[in-house]
C-alpha positions in Angstrom: -69.3 58.2 24.8 -70.2 55.3 22.7 -73.7 54.1 23.0 -74.2 51.4 25.8 -75.2 48.5 23.1 -72.1 49.2 21.1 -69.9 49.5 23.9 -71.4 45.8 25.2 -70.5 44.4 22.1 -66.9 45.8 21.9 -66.2 44.5 25.5 -68.2 40.9 24.5 -65.7 37.7 24.4 -65.0 36.6 20.8 -66.0 33.4 21.4 -69.7 34.7 22.6 -70.3 36.0 19.3 -69.4 33.1 17.4 -72.1 31.4 15.8 -72.7 27.9 14.2 -74.2 28.2 10.8 -74.3 24.4 10.7 -73.0 22.5 7.2 -74.0 23.9 3.9 -73.5 21.3 0.9 -71.7 18.1 0.5 -68.3 17.9 2.2 -65.8 15.1 0.8 -62.2 14.2 2.1 -59.1 15.0 0.3 -58.2 12.1 -1.6 -55.4 13.5 -3.8 -51.7 11.9 -3.1 -48.9 14.3 -2.0 -47.1 15.8 -4.9 -43.9 14.7 -3.5 -44.9 11.5 -2.9 -46.1 10.7 -6.6 -42.8 12.1 -8.0 -41.1 9.7 -5.7 -43.2 6.6 -6.4 -42.8 7.4 -10.3 -39.0 7.6 -9.8 -39.0 4.4 -7.7 -41.0 2.8 -10.7 -38.5 4.3 -13.4 -35.5 2.7 -11.5 -37.1 -0.6 -11.0 -38.1 -0.7 -14.9 -34.8 0.5 -16.1 -36.0 3.6 -17.6 -34.0 5.9 -15.5 -30.5 3.9 -16.7 -31.9 4.1 -20.2 -32.6 7.9 -19.9 -29.2 8.8 -18.6 -27.4 6.7 -21.1 -29.4 8.8 -23.8 -28.4 12.2 -22.0 -24.6 10.9 -22.0 -24.7 9.8 -25.9 -26.5 13.5 -26.8 -23.8 15.2 -24.7 -21.0 13.5 -26.3 -22.1 14.0 -29.7 -22.9 17.5 -29.2 -19.5 18.3 -27.5 -18.0 16.5 -30.6 -20.0 18.2 -33.3 -21.5 21.6 -32.0 -24.5 23.1 -33.8 -23.2 25.0 -36.8 -23.4 28.7 -37.0 -26.4 29.7 -38.8 -25.9 31.6 -42.1 -22.4 31.3 -42.6 -21.4 30.1 -46.1 -18.4 29.4 -48.3 -16.8 32.7 -49.4 -17.3 33.3 -53.2 -15.6 36.7 -53.3 -12.7 38.5 -51.2 -13.9 40.9 -48.8 -12.0 43.3 -46.3 -12.7 45.7 -43.8 -11.4 47.2 -40.3 -13.1 46.5 -37.2 -12.6 49.3 -34.2 -12.9 47.3 -31.0 -12.9 50.7 -29.0 -16.1 50.4 -26.3 -17.7 53.0 -23.9 -17.4 52.0 -20.1 -20.8 51.9 -18.6 -19.3 52.0 -15.0 -16.4 52.9 -13.2 -13.5 50.4 -13.4 -11.5 50.0 -10.3 -8.2 48.1 -9.0 -8.2 46.2 -6.2 -7.7 48.5 -3.9 -10.6 50.7 -5.2 -8.5 53.3 -7.1 -10.3 54.3 -10.0 -8.7 53.2 -13.4 -11.3 54.4 -15.6 -14.3 56.6 -14.9 -17.8 55.4 -16.6 -18.4 56.9 -20.1 -14.5 56.7 -20.7 -13.8 55.0 -24.4 -11.3 52.3 -24.1 -9.6 50.2 -26.8 -8.5 46.9 -25.3 -5.8 46.9 -27.9 -3.9 49.4 -26.1 -3.6 47.3 -23.3 -3.7 43.6 -24.9 -2.6 42.9 -28.2 -3.9 40.0 -30.5 -1.4 37.7 -29.9 -1.9 35.4 -32.9 -4.4 35.6 -35.7 -7.7 34.1 -35.6 -8.7 31.8 -38.8 -12.5 30.9 -39.1 -13.5 28.1 -41.3 -15.8 25.4 -42.0 -14.2 21.8 -40.5 -16.1 19.5 -42.8 -14.8 21.7 -45.9 -11.3 20.0 -46.9 -10.5 23.1 -48.9 -10.8 25.3 -46.0 -9.1 22.8 -43.6 -6.1 22.4 -45.9 -5.8 26.2 -46.3 -6.3 26.8 -42.5 -3.4 24.4 -41.7 -0.9 26.1 -44.1 -1.2 29.7 -42.4 0.5 30.8 -39.5 1.5 27.7 -37.0 0.4 30.0 -34.2 -2.9 31.1 -35.6 -6.1 30.2 -33.4 -8.3 27.9 -35.6 -12.2 28.7 -35.0 -14.5 26.3 -36.5 -18.0 27.4 -37.7 -19.1 23.9 -38.4 -17.3 20.5 -38.0 -16.0 18.3 -35.2 -13.3 20.0 -33.5 -12.6 16.8 -31.1 -11.8 14.9 -34.4 -10.0 17.5 -36.1 -7.6 17.7 -33.1 -6.8 14.2 -33.0 -6.0 14.0 -36.8 -3.9 17.3 -37.2 -2.5 17.1 -33.7 -3.7 20.9 -33.7 -5.7 22.8 -31.1 -9.3 23.7 -32.8 -11.9 26.2 -31.2 -15.6 26.4 -32.2 -17.5 29.7 -32.4 -20.4 28.6 -29.8 -23.6 30.5 -30.9 -21.8 32.4 -33.5 -20.9 35.1 -31.0 -17.4 35.9 -32.6 -18.7 35.9 -36.4 -21.8 38.3 -35.3 -19.1 40.6 -33.5 -16.9 41.1 -36.3 -19.5 40.6 -39.0 -18.2 37.6 -40.7 -20.5 36.3 -43.1 -18.3 34.2 -45.0 -15.5 31.6 -44.4 -12.5 31.3 -44.6 -11.9 34.4 -42.7 -9.2 36.0 -41.1 -8.8 38.6 -38.1 -5.5 40.1 -37.3 -4.7 43.2 -35.9 -3.5 46.4 -37.4 -2.4 49.0 -35.1 -5.6 50.0 -32.8 -8.1 48.2 -35.3 -8.6 44.8 -36.4 -8.2 43.9 -40.0 -11.0 41.1 -41.2 -10.7 39.4 -44.4 -13.0 37.0 -46.3 -10.8 34.7 -48.4 -12.4 33.1 -51.8 -10.7 29.9 -52.3 -10.5 28.5 -55.8 -13.7 26.8 -56.7 -13.9 23.1 -55.8 -12.8 20.5 -58.6 -15.6 18.7 -60.1 -14.9 14.9 -60.1 -15.2 12.8 -63.1 -18.4 10.9 -63.4 
């Protein structure tokens, strides 16, 4: 059995055990403004002063400039010598591939070559859109080729040449294919892709 004193404490109401220890130290009122209130106040001030409109206009201007002239792909230079190699697009599946009804199409670990199912419909031509020589070369190639810029203004070129231009955003494709110089061509050869970097004639020096 519990000692009588301990039993009495356990049965005693909690408020009976409470004790006022008094105030220790200085107590200050909360004077900080609510965070949401501060944000709302700041936004209101910006709206009244016209700062919001200026920021929106600046964002619009920078967005348009970025769309028309994306950041150039880093590390890509004009080809000084021809280079050619083959690229195998085969991948090893990390997970099962199933159809709409759950049927197994390819099991995880299977090696799959996308070219067995879907061929490369058109050549890919990579070029520097600010280089007149590369631009002229690309426009003389197969009319169905996809023109992919690593530098330049795709929208301006589309308007000028009435031809669709793409951009290798972030250098994903050139990195994937191992392209270091342009102009470059990617085309299908059987179950492989043939990649060529083309060395154009040196630029003509203008007379001083």
